[in-house]
C-alpha positions as CSV (number, residue, x, y, z in Angstrom):
1,X,-31.0,-20.3,-23.9
2,X,-29.7,-22.5,-21.1
3,X,-32.8,-24.7,-20.5
4,X,-35.8,-25.7,-22.6
5,X,-38.7,-23.2,-22.7
6,X,-41.2,-25.8,-21.5
7,X,-39.7,-25.9,-18.0
8,X,-39.3,-22.2,-17.3
9,X,-43.1,-21.7,-16.7
10,X,-42.7,-24.0,-13.7
11,X,-40.3,-21.8,-11.8
12,X,-40.3,-18.4,-10.1
13,X,-38.4,-15.6,-11.8
14,X,-37.5,-17.6,-15.0
15,X,-35.3,-14.8,-16.2
16,X,-32.7,-16.1,-13.7
17,X,-32.1,-18.9,-16.3
18,X,-32.8,-17.4,-19.7
19,X,-29.4,-15.7,-20.4
20,X,-28.9,-13.5,-23.5
21,X,-28.5,-10.3,-21.4
22,X,-27.0,-7.1,-22.8
23,X,-23.2,-7.3,-22.9
24,X,-23.1,-11.0,-22.2
25,X,-20.4,-12.8,-24.2
26,X,-21.0,-16.0,-26.1
27,X,-18.0,-17.5,-27.9
28,X,-17.9,-20.4,-30.3
29,X,-17.8,-23.5,-28.1
30,X,-16.2,-25.7,-30.7
31,X,-13.4,-23.3,-31.6
32,X,-12.4,-22.2,-28.1
33,X,-9.7,-24.3,-26.5
34,X,-10.2,-23.7,-22.8
35,X,-13.6,-23.5,-21.2
36,X,-14.1,-22.1,-17.7
37,X,-17.4,-21.8,-15.7
38,X,-17.5,-18.9,-13.3
39,X,-19.8,-20.3,-10.6
40,X,-21.5,-18.4,-7.8
41,X,-23.2,-20.5,-5.1
42,X,-26.2,-18.3,-4.6
43,X,-29.1,-16.9,-6.6
44,X,-28.6,-14.9,-9.8
45,X,-29.7,-11.7,-8.1
46,X,-26.9,-12.1,-5.5
47,X,-24.2,-13.3,-7.8
48,X,-24.8,-10.6,-10.4
49,X,-24.1,-8.0,-7.7
50,X,-20.7,-9.5,-6.9
51,X,-17.7,-7.3,-7.8
52,X,-15.2,-10.2,-8.6
53,X,-17.4,-12.0,-11.1
54,X,-17.5,-9.3,-13.9
55,X,-13.7,-8.7,-13.4
56,X,-12.9,-12.3,-14.1
57,X,-15.5,-12.7,-16.8
58,X,-14.0,-9.8,-18.8
59,X,-10.4,-10.8,-18.1
60,X,-10.8,-14.4,-19.2
61,X,-13.0,-13.7,-22.2
62,X,-10.4,-11.2,-23.4
63,X,-8.1,-14.2,-24.0
64,X,-8.8,-15.4,-27.6
65,X,-8.6,-19.1,-26.8
66,X,-10.5,-18.9,-23.4
67,X,-14.2,-19.0,-22.9
68,X,-15.8,-18.0,-19.6
69,X,-19.5,-18.5,-18.8
70,X,-21.6,-17.9,-15.7
71,X,-23.5,-20.3,-13.5
72,X,-25.6,-19.5,-10.5
73,X,-27.3,-21.7,-7.9
74,X,-30.9,-22.6,-9.1
75,X,-33.6,-21.9,-6.5
76,X,-35.3,-25.0,-5.0
77,X,-38.2,-25.0,-7.6
78,X,-35.7,-25.1,-10.5
79,X,-33.6,-27.7,-8.7
80,X,-36.7,-29.9,-8.4
81,X,-37.4,-29.6,-12.2
82,X,-33.8,-30.4,-13.1
83,X,-33.7,-33.4,-10.9
84,X,-37.1,-34.7,-12.0
85,X,-36.2,-34.5,-15.7
86,X,-32.5,-35.5,-15.3
87,X,-31.3,-32.3,-16.8
88,X,-27.7,-31.4,-15.7
89,X,-26.9,-27.9,-14.4
90,X,-25.8,-25.7,-17.3
91,X,-24.1,-22.4,-18.0
92,X,-26.1,-19.3,-18.9
93,X,-24.3,-18.2,-22.1
94,X,-24.2,-21.4,-24.2
95,X,-26.4,-23.8,-22.1
96,X,-23.6,-26.4,-22.0
97,X,-23.7,-28.7,-19.0
98,X,-21.3,-27.7,-16.3
99,X,-19.6,-31.2,-16.5
100,X,-18.4,-30.3,-20.0
101,X,-16.2,-27.4,-18.9
102,X,-12.4,-27.8,-18.2
103,X,-12.5,-25.7,-15.0
104,X,-15.2,-24.8,-12.6
105,X,-14.4,-21.8,-10.4
106,X,-16.5,-21.1,-7.3
107,X,-16.5,-17.8,-5.5
108,X,-16.7,-18.3,-1.8
109,X,-17.7,-15.2,0.0
110,X,-19.9,-16.5,2.8
111,X,-19.7,-19.7,4.8
112,X,-23.4,-20.4,4.7
113,X,-23.2,-21.0,0.9
114,X,-20.9,-24.0,1.3
115,X,-23.7,-26.6,0.9
116,X,-24.8,-24.8,-2.3
117,X,-21.4,-25.7,-3.7
118,X,-22.0,-29.4,-3.1
119,X,-25.5,-29.1,-4.5
120,X,-24.4,-27.4,-7.7
121,X,-21.8,-30.1,-8.3
122,X,-24.3,-32.8,-7.7
123,X,-26.9,-31.1,-10.0
124,X,-24.1,-30.9,-12.6
125,X,-23.7,-34.7,-12.3
126,X,-20.2,-34.2,-11.1
127,X,-18.9,-36.2,-8.0
128,X,-19.0,-33.9,-4.9
129,X,-15.8,-35.2,-3.3
130,X,-12.6,-34.2,-5.0
131,X,-11.1,-37.7,-4.3
132,X,-13.9,-39.3,-6.5
133,X,-13.3,-37.1,-9.6
134,X,-11.1,-38.6,-12.3
135,X,-9.1,-37.1,-15.2
136,X,-12.2,-36.7,-17.4
137,X,-14.0,-34.4,-15.0
138,X,-13.5,-30.7,-14.6
139,X,-10.9,-29.2,-12.3
140,X,-12.9,-27.6,-9.4
141,X,-11.2,-24.5,-8.0
142,X,-12.3,-21.8,-5.5
143,X,-11.3,-18.3,-4.4
144,X,-12.8,-15.4,-2.4
145,X,-12.6,-14.3,1.2
146,X,-13.6,-17.7,2.6
147,X,-10.6,-19.3,0.8
148,X,-8.4,-17.7,3.4
149,X,-9.4,-20.6,5.6
150,X,-9.8,-23.3,3.0
151,X,-9.8,-26.3,5.3
152,X,-13.6,-26.8,5.8
153,X,-14.1,-27.1,2.0
154,X,-10.8,-29.0,1.3
155,X,-12.6,-32.3,0.6
156,X,-14.5,-30.8,-2.3
157,X,-12.1,-28.4,-4.0
158,X,-9.1,-29.4,-6.1
159,X,-7.3,-26.1,-5.6
160,X,-7.8,-22.7,-3.9
161,X,-6.7,-19.3,-5.1
162,X,-5.5,-17.4,-2.1
163,X,-5.8,-13.6,-2.5
164,X,-6.3,-11.4,-5.6
165,X,-7.2,-13.5,-8.6
166,X,-6.5,-11.2,-11.5
167,X,-3.0,-12.5,-12.2
168,X,-3.2,-16.0,-10.9
169,X,-6.2,-17.1,-13.0
170,X,-4.3,-16.3,-16.2
171,X,-1.3,-18.3,-14.9
172,X,-3.7,-21.2,-14.2
173,X,-5.2,-20.9,-17.7
174,X,-1.7,-21.1,-19.2
175,X,-0.9,-24.2,-17.1
176,X,-4.1,-26.0,-18.0
177,X,-3.9,-25.0,-21.7
178,X,-0.4,-26.5,-21.8
179,X,-1.5,-29.6,-19.8
180,X,-4.5,-30.1,-22.0
181,X,-2.3,-30.2,-25.1
182,X,-0.1,-32.8,-23.5
183,X,-3.0,-34.8,-22.1
184,X,-1.5,-34.4,-18.6
185,X,-3.2,-36.1,-15.6
186,X,-5.1,-34.1,-13.1
187,X,-2.7,-35.2,-10.4
188,X,0.2,-33.9,-12.5
189,X,-1.5,-30.6,-13.2
190,X,-2.2,-30.1,-9.5
191,X,1.4,-30.7,-8.6
192,X,2.5,-28.1,-11.2
193,X,-0.3,-25.7,-10.0
194,X,1.0,-25.9,-6.4
195,X,4.2,-24.2,-7.6
196,X,2.3,-21.1,-8.6
197,X,2.4,-18.5,-5.9
198,X,-1.0,-18.1,-4.2
199,X,-2.2,-21.6,-5.1
200,X,-3.1,-24.2,-2.4
201,X,-3.8,-27.8,-3.3
202,X,-5.3,-29.5,-0.2
203,X,-4.8,-33.1,-1.5
204,X,-1.0,-32.5,-1.4
205,X,-1.1,-32.1,2.4
206,X,-1.5,-34.4,5.4
207,X,-3.4,-33.1,8.4
208,X,-3.1,-34.4,12.0
209,X,-5.0,-33.8,15.2
210,X,-4.1,-34.2,18.9
211,X,-6.0,-36.8,21.0
212,X,-8.0,-34.1,22.6
213,X,-9.3,-32.9,19.1
214,X,-7.0,-29.9,18.7
215,X,-5.4,-29.2,15.4
216,X,-1.8,-30.6,15.4
217,X,-0.2,-30.1,12.0
218,X,-0.5,-29.8,8.3
219,X,2.4,-31.1,6.3
220,X,3.1,-31.1,2.5
221,X,3.4,-34.7,1.1
222,X,5.2,-33.8,-2.1
223,X,8.1,-31.4,-2.8
224,X,6.0,-29.2,-5.0
225,X,3.7,-28.2,-2.2
226,X,4.8,-25.3,0.0
227,X,4.6,-25.3,3.8
228,X,3.2,-21.7,3.7
229,X,0.9,-20.3,1.0
230,X,1.4,-16.6,0.4
231,X,-1.6,-14.5,-0.5
232,X,-1.4,-13.0,-4.0
233,X,-1.5,-9.3,-4.0
234,X,-1.9,-7.4,-7.3
235,X,0.2,-4.2,-7.1
236,X,-2.4,-2.0,-8.7
237,X,-6.1,-2.3,-9.5
238,X,-7.0,-4.0,-12.8
239,X,-8.8,-1.8,-15.4
240,X,-12.3,-1.1,-14.4
241,X,-15.1,-3.2,-15.9
242,X,-17.0,-0.7,-18.1
243,X,-19.2,-3.1,-20.1
244,X,-20.6,-5.5,-17.5
245,X,-23.5,-7.8,-18.2
246,X,-26.8,-5.9,-17.6
247,X,-29.4,-8.2,-15.9
248,X,-32.9,-8.6,-17.2
249,X,-34.3,-8.6,-13.7
250,X,-33.6,-6.4,-10.7
251,X,-30.6,-7.6,-8.7
252,X,-29.4,-6.6,-5.2
253,X,-27.1,-3.9,-6.4
254,X,-29.0,-2.8,-9.6
255,X,-26.6,-0.1,-10.7
256,X,-23.2,0.4,-12.3
257,X,-20.1,0.0,-10.1
258,X,-16.5,1.3,-10.2
259,X,-14.0,-0.1,-7.7
260,X,-12.3,3.2,-6.7
261,X,-10.1,1.7,-4.0
262,X,-9.2,-1.8,-2.7
263,X,-8.1,-2.4,0.9
264,X,-8.6,-0.4,4.1
265,X,-6.0,0.8,6.6
266,X,-8.4,1.7,9.5
267,X,-7.6,-1.5,11.3
268,X,-11.0,-2.3,12.9
269,X,-10.1,-5.4,14.9
270,X,-13.2,-7.4,14.2
271,X,-13.0,-6.8,10.4
272,X,-11.6,-9.6,8.3
273,X,-11.8,-7.6,5.1
274,X,-9.5,-4.9,6.6
275,X,-6.8,-7.5,6.9
276,X,-7.2,-9.8,3.9
277,X,-7.5,-6.9,1.3
278,X,-4.5,-4.9,2.5
279,X,-2.6,-2.9,1.4
280,X,-4.7,0.0,0.1
281,X,-4.6,0.5,-3.7
282,X,-6.3,3.5,-5.2
283,X,-7.6,4.0,-8.7
284,X,-6.6,7.4,-10.3
285,X,-9.4,9.9,-10.5
286,X,-9.2,10.4,-14.3
287,X,-9.6,6.6,-14.8
288,X,-12.7,6.6,-12.5
289,X,-14.3,9.6,-14.3
290,X,-13.8,8.0,-17.7
291,X,-15.1,4.6,-16.4
292,X,-18.3,6.1,-15.2
293,X,-19.0,7.7,-18.6
294,X,-18.3,4.3,-20.3
295,X,-20.7,2.5,-18.0
296,X,-23.4,5.0,-18.7
297,X,-22.9,4.6,-22.5
298,X,-22.5,0.8,-22.5
299,X,-25.2,-0.1,-19.9
300,X,-27.7,2.7,-19.8
301,X,-27.3,3.0,-16.0
302,X,-28.0,6.4,-14.5
303,X,-26.8,5.3,-11.0
304,X,-23.2,4.3,-10.4
305,X,-21.7,3.1,-7.1
306,X,-18.2,4.2,-6.1
307,X,-17.1,1.0,-4.3
308,X,-14.5,0.7,-1.5
309,X,-14.4,-0.7,2.0
310,X,-14.4,2.9,3.2
311,X,-15.4,5.2,0.4
312,X,-14.9,8.4,2.4
313,X,-11.2,7.5,2.8
314,X,-10.5,7.8,-0.9
315,X,-8.2,10.8,-1.4
316,X,-10.1,14.0,-2.4
317,X,-13.4,12.0,-2.6
318,X,-15.3,15.3,-2.5
319,X,-13.5,16.6,-5.6
320,X,-14.2,13.3,-7.4
321,X,-17.9,13.5,-6.6
322,X,-18.0,17.2,-7.8
323,X,-16.2,16.3,-11.0
324,X,-18.5,13.4,-11.7
325,X,-21.7,15.4,-11.0
326,X,-20.5,18.2,-13.2
327,X,-19.3,16.1,-16.1
328,X,-22.4,13.9,-16.3
329,X,-25.1,16.3,-15.2
330,X,-26.9,15.9,-18.5
331,X,-27.3,12.2,-17.8
332,X,-29.2,12.7,-14.5
333,X,-26.4,10.7,-12.8
334,X,-27.0,9.5,-9.3
335,X,-24.0,8.4,-7.3
336,X,-24.1,5.8,-4.6
337,X,-21.4,6.1,-1.9
338,X,-21.4,2.9,0.3
339,X,-19.3,2.4,3.4
340,X,-19.1,6.0,4.7
341,X,-17.8,6.8,8.1
342,X,-20.2,8.4,10.6
343,X,-18.8,11.9,10.6
344,X,-19.8,15.3,9.4
345,X,-17.5,15.1,6.3
346,X,-19.5,12.1,5.1
347,X,-22.7,13.9,5.7
348,X,-21.5,16.9,3.7
349,X,-20.5,14.5,1.0
350,X,-23.9,12.9,0.8
351,X,-25.6,16.2,1.0
352,X,-23.7,17.4,-2.1
353,X,-25.1,14.7,-4.3
354,X,-27.7,16.0,-6.8
355,X,-31.3,15.0,-6.7
356,X,-30.9,13.1,-3.5
357,X,-34.2,12.3,-1.7
358,X,-33.6,13.0,2.0
359,X,-35.3,9.9,3.4
360,X,-32.8,7.9,5.4
361,X,-29.1,7.6,6.1
362,X,-27.2,4.5,7.3
363,X,-24.3,4.7,9.8
364,X,-22.5,2.0,11.8
365,X,-21.5,3.1,15.3
366,X,-20.9,-0.6,16.0
367,X,-21.1,-0.2,19.8
368,X,-22.7,2.1,22.3
369,X,-19.7,3.1,24.5
370,X,-16.6,5.0,23.6
371,X,-14.6,2.5,25.7
372,X,-15.6,-0.4,23.4
373,X,-15.1,1.7,20.3
374,X,-11.5,2.2,21.3
375,X,-11.1,-1.5,22.0
376,X,-12.3,-2.5,18.6
377,X,-10.3,0.3,17.0
378,X,-13.2,2.1,15.5
379,X,-13.2,5.1,17.6
380,X,-15.4,8.1,17.1
381,X,-16.6,10.2,20.0
382,X,-20.2,10.2,21.1
383,X,-20.2,14.0,20.6
384,X,-19.3,13.5,16.9
385,X,-22.0,10.9,16.5
386,X,-24.6,13.1,18.0
387,X,-23.5,16.2,16.1
388,X,-23.6,14.3,12.9
389,X,-27.1,13.0,13.6
390,X,-28.3,16.5,14.6
391,X,-26.8,18.0,11.4
392,X,-28.5,15.3,9.3
393,X,-31.9,16.0,10.8
394,X,-31.4,19.7,10.4
395,X,-30.7,19.2,6.7
396,X,-34.0,17.4,6.3
397,X,-33.1,13.7,6.6
398,X,-36.0,11.9,8.1
399,X,-34.5,8.8,9.5
400,X,-31.4,6.8,10.4
401,X,-30.5,3.2,10.2
402,X,-27.9,2.3,12.8
403,X,-25.8,-0.8,12.7
404,X,-24.5,-2.3,16.0
405,X,-22.6,-5.4,16.8
406,X,-23.2,-7.5,19.8
407,X,-20.9,-9.9,21.7
408,X,-17.6,-8.1,20.8
409,X,-14.6,-9.0,23.1
410,X,-14.7,-7.1,26.3
411,X,-18.4,-6.3,26.0
412,X,-20.3,-5.8,29.3
413,X,-23.9,-5.2,30.2
414,X,-23.1,-1.5,30.6
415,X,-22.0,-1.4,26.9
416,X,-25.3,-2.9,25.9
417,X,-27.2,-0.3,28.0
418,X,-25.1,2.4,26.3
419,X,-26.5,1.4,22.9
420,X,-30.0,2.1,24.3
421,X,-28.8,5.5,25.7
422,X,-27.0,6.4,22.5
423,X,-30.1,5.6,20.3
424,X,-32.3,7.7,22.7
425,X,-29.9,10.7,22.4
426,X,-29.8,10.4,18.7
427,X,-33.5,10.4,18.5
428,X,-33.8,13.4,20.8
429,X,-31.3,15.3,18.6
430,X,-34.0,15.5,15.9
431,X,-36.8,18.0,15.5
432,X,-39.2,18.2,18.4
433,X,-42.1,18.6,16.1
434,X,-41.1,15.7,13.9
435,X,-39.3,12.9,15.6
436,X,-36.9,10.9,13.3
437,X,-37.5,7.3,12.4
438,X,-34.7,5.2,13.9
439,X,-34.0,1.6,12.8
440,X,-31.5,-0.4,14.8
441,X,-30.0,-3.4,13.1
442,X,-27.9,-5.8,15.2
443,X,-25.4,-8.3,14.1
444,X,-23.6,-10.9,16.2
445,X,-19.8,-10.8,16.3
446,X,-18.3,-13.7,14.5
447,X,-14.6,-14.3,15.2
448,X,-12.9,-14.6,11.8
449,X,-9.5,-16.0,10.8
450,X,-6.6,-13.6,10.3
451,X,-8.0,-10.9,12.6
452,X,-6.9,-9.8,16.0
453,X,-10.1,-11.5,17.4
454,X,-9.5,-14.8,15.8
455,X,-8.8,-16.5,19.1
456,X,-12.0,-15.1,20.8
457,X,-15.0,-17.3,21.9
458,X,-18.5,-16.5,20.7
459,X,-21.1,-16.4,23.5
460,X,-23.8,-19.1,23.8
461,X,-27.3,-18.8,22.5
462,X,-28.6,-18.3,26.1
463,X,-26.2,-15.4,26.6
464,X,-27.0,-13.8,23.2
465,X,-30.8,-14.1,23.9
466,X,-30.3,-12.3,27.2
467,X,-28.5,-9.5,25.4
468,X,-31.3,-9.2,22.8
469,X,-33.9,-9.0,25.6
470,X,-32.0,-6.1,27.2
471,X,-32.1,-4.2,23.9
472,X,-35.7,-5.1,23.1
473,X,-36.9,-3.9,26.4
474,X,-34.7,-0.8,26.5
475,X,-35.3,0.4,22.9
476,X,-39.1,0.0,23.1
477,X,-39.7,3.4,24.7
478,X,-37.5,5.1,22.1
479,X,-39.9,4.0,19.3
480,X,-37.0,2.4,17.4
481,X,-37.4,-0.6,15.2
482,X,-35.1,-3.4,16.1
483,X,-33.9,-6.4,14.0
484,X,-31.4,-9.1,14.8
485,X,-30.1,-12.4,13.4
486,X,-30.9,-15.8,14.7
487,X,-28.1,-16.8,17.1
488,X,-28.1,-20.3,15.6
489,X,-27.0,-18.8,12.3
490,X,-24.2,-16.9,13.9
491,X,-23.0,-20.1,15.7
492,X,-22.9,-22.0,12.4
493,X,-21.1,-19.1,10.7
494,X,-18.5,-19.0,13.5
495,X,-18.0,-22.8,13.4
496,X,-17.5,-22.9,9.7
497,X,-15.3,-19.8,9.7
498,X,-12.8,-21.2,12.3
499,X,-13.1,-24.8,11.3
500,X,-10.6,-27.4,10.3
501,X,-10.7,-30.1,7.6
502,X,-12.9,-32.4,9.7
503,X,-15.8,-30.0,9.0
504,X,-15.9,-31.3,5.4
505,X,-17.8,-34.3,6.7
506,X,-20.2,-32.1,8.6
507,X,-20.9,-30.0,5.5
508,X,-21.4,-33.2,3.5
509,X,-23.8,-34.7,6.0
510,X,-25.8,-31.5,6.3
511,X,-26.1,-31.3,2.5
512,X,-27.3,-35.0,2.4
513,X,-29.9,-34.1,4.9
514,X,-31.3,-31.4,2.6
515,X,-29.5,-28.3,3.7
516,X,-29.1,-25.7,0.9
517,X,-29.4,-21.9,0.8
518,X,-28.5,-21.8,4.5
519,X,-28.1,-18.0,4.4
520,X,-31.9,-17.7,3.6
521,X,-34.1,-17.7,6.7
522,X,-36.8,-19.8,5.1
523,X,-34.3,-22.5,4.2
524,X,-32.1,-22.6,7.3
525,X,-32.5,-25.8,9.2
526,X,-30.4,-25.9,12.3
527,X,-31.5,-29.4,13.3
528,X,-29.9,-30.7,10.1
529,X,-26.6,-29.1,11.1
530,X,-26.8,-30.4,14.7
531,X,-27.4,-33.9,13.4
532,X,-24.5,-33.5,10.9
533,X,-22.1,-32.4,13.7
534,X,-23.3,-35.3,15.9
535,X,-22.9,-37.9,13.2
536,X,-19.4,-36.6,12.5
537,X,-18.5,-36.8,16.2
538,X,-17.9,-33.1,16.4
539,X,-19.4,-30.2,18.4
540,X,-20.0,-26.7,16.8
541,X,-19.2,-25.1,20.2
542,X,-15.7,-26.5,20.0
543,X,-15.1,-24.3,17.0
544,X,-17.3,-21.3,17.7
545,X,-17.6,-20.9,21.5
546,X,-14.1,-21.9,22.7
547,X,-11.5,-19.3,23.7
548,X,-8.3,-20.3,22.0
549,X,-4.9,-19.8,23.6
550,X,-2.6,-17.5,21.7
551,X,-0.1,-20.3,21.3
552,X,-2.6,-22.8,19.8
553,X,-1.8,-23.8,16.2
554,X,-4.7,-22.6,14.1
555,X,-6.1,-24.6,11.1
556,X,-5.4,-21.7,8.8
557,X,-1.8,-21.0,10.0
558,X,-0.4,-22.3,6.7
559,X,-2.1,-19.4,4.8
560,X,0.1,-16.3,4.9
561,X,-2.1,-13.2,4.2
562,X,0.9,-11.0,4.7
563,X,-0.2,-9.6,8.0
564,X,1.9,-11.4,10.7
565,X,0.6,-13.4,13.7
566,X,2.8,-11.1,15.9
567,X,0.9,-8.1,14.7
568,X,-2.5,-9.7,15.3
569,X,-1.4,-10.7,18.8
570,X,-0.2,-7.2,19.5
571,X,-3.5,-5.8,18.3
572,X,-5.4,-8.3,20.4
573,X,-3.5,-7.1,23.5
574,X,-4.1,-3.5,22.6
575,X,-7.8,-4.3,22.4
576,X,-7.7,-5.7,25.9
577,X,-5.9,-2.6,27.1
578,X,-8.4,-0.3,25.3
579,X,-5.7,1.3,23.2
580,X,-6.2,2.6,19.6
581,X,-3.9,1.9,16.7
582,X,-3.6,4.8,14.3
583,X,-4.3,4.6,10.6
584,X,-1.0,3.9,8.9
585,X,-2.0,6.0,5.9
586,X,-1.8,9.2,7.9
587,X,0.4,8.1,10.7
588,X,3.5,6.0,11.2
589,X,3.8,2.4,9.8
590,X,2.3,-0.1,12.2
591,X,4.6,-2.9,11.0
592,X,1.8,-5.3,10.2
593,X,3.9,-7.4,7.9
594,X,3.0,-6.0,4.5
595,X,6.1,-3.8,4.5
596,X,7.7,-6.9,2.9
597,X,5.4,-6.8,-0.1
598,X,4.6,-3.1,-0.9
599,X,7.3,-0.5,-1.8
600,X,5.2,2.3,-0.2
601,X,4.8,0.3,3.0
602,X,8.5,-0.7,3.0
603,X,9.6,2.9,2.6
604,X,7.3,4.1,5.4
605,X,8.5,1.3,7.7
606,X,12.1,2.2,7.1
607,X,11.4,5.8,7.9
608,X,9.7,4.8,11.1
609,X,12.5,2.5,12.2
């Protein structure tokens, strides 16, 4: 039990904090040498749906002298109780305060969780600023997709893991285990850690800015620190997690999960994941089939998700689905296939699943016009979209949820109008006697580091509001339900995404003003952030709404993800020219830069050249 029973009746969903779940691991605290807290800066229900957490949890706990326990962000009611009673934030498994661990590892997957990191450290009675933590306090590390631009959080994190963490966390554990035995100082440990490939220690670098506020340079201050940090790439997927912790309460993805493939070669130009998780690595079919059976046996799940950035791209996915359904038919197995392309193959794949209620399908055309789909390199013809929709309705599906993205580079009013026309055509492709239910979900384009659109400006709130009005007015006659995000949230996400180290003071001020759980609508307070920017002498528009020249030095330029800047610039130019780039898995190598790292890429590159 993490916390006393007499406080849990004061909070909503107390099972977030009770621990003791099926398959959780509790080791002997006194007999385990190295203690690591795997910390997720959001609610239990969100963190327990994260794919990386169970991988690291199992990997670290498989080491005989390492203990790994979980910690999630407490909701505001639990925070109030902890602060009122002076109880420090503790781990789930053993209930030990976070400040008693050797290493605290944060998973950073979304920029709007940054203030939660600060809040969790403060609740743990640990200094928020890395510069204020001494040798007797835990080493605070972070990884995840947001670590690919670590600068906004550099003031708070001792070191960042850049890229895949499965190998590097064990190397870090070895280093810390050795240092602990020799009573090494934290500064000495950080210098040694900086020599490990894929480790970035921000305190070992000096950052400078031009007089006009532009980023000027980032320079190592010690020989151990490297000028460029190369992303760690594991050559093959780690063994699947087949005995994950089973939550007591319903979580976001309340099912088993097997990562069947990591990476995507489609090359959508707005998509950061498609760059930072390259190259594609596939799990063998027999391993997947066995893993599903073990998850059923170990967890009692009858629904398993086959996880990938583009599940329909997994080789012979139809054969895999057939094999799973046949082998586990006595277990009433239900398969979840996320991230499918909008085409008739995907529809046939979904339709082949047993006991599938034909209620709704989800597809992401992203934009309304074929021209813009070519520009973002997610091309599919309008005919294919309409034929897929018509086939879905003919097979008995009663509704579609359609995802579109607004404010992509090169977007015009005509492109927005074409969203309205496309939705109307999709709706009319259904049965005349029973019109389908169409839900349209909008997201605002956020320029992300390490993508071909990393230089692009985000539109102002006035411009975004005007685009929303066009869609609201145009979609009303179609009877479609429309939802869209607050442009203020998108502005903040873009600013934090493309920020430099100065944003640390903005994040700190916003947290001091009470901002936590910024990703939750009921908690988001934009005025706090505006005040934090103002008090720091910074402007969010400088980071989010400014078109950056291609020769401007970017704050994340010292992070080498493997995909070269030359490739990203080439892709940006092809977007402006409306030219597609073929998928390198089926066509020639596109020389993105990863041919240096992967033998399969290198061989294909040599054949092409």
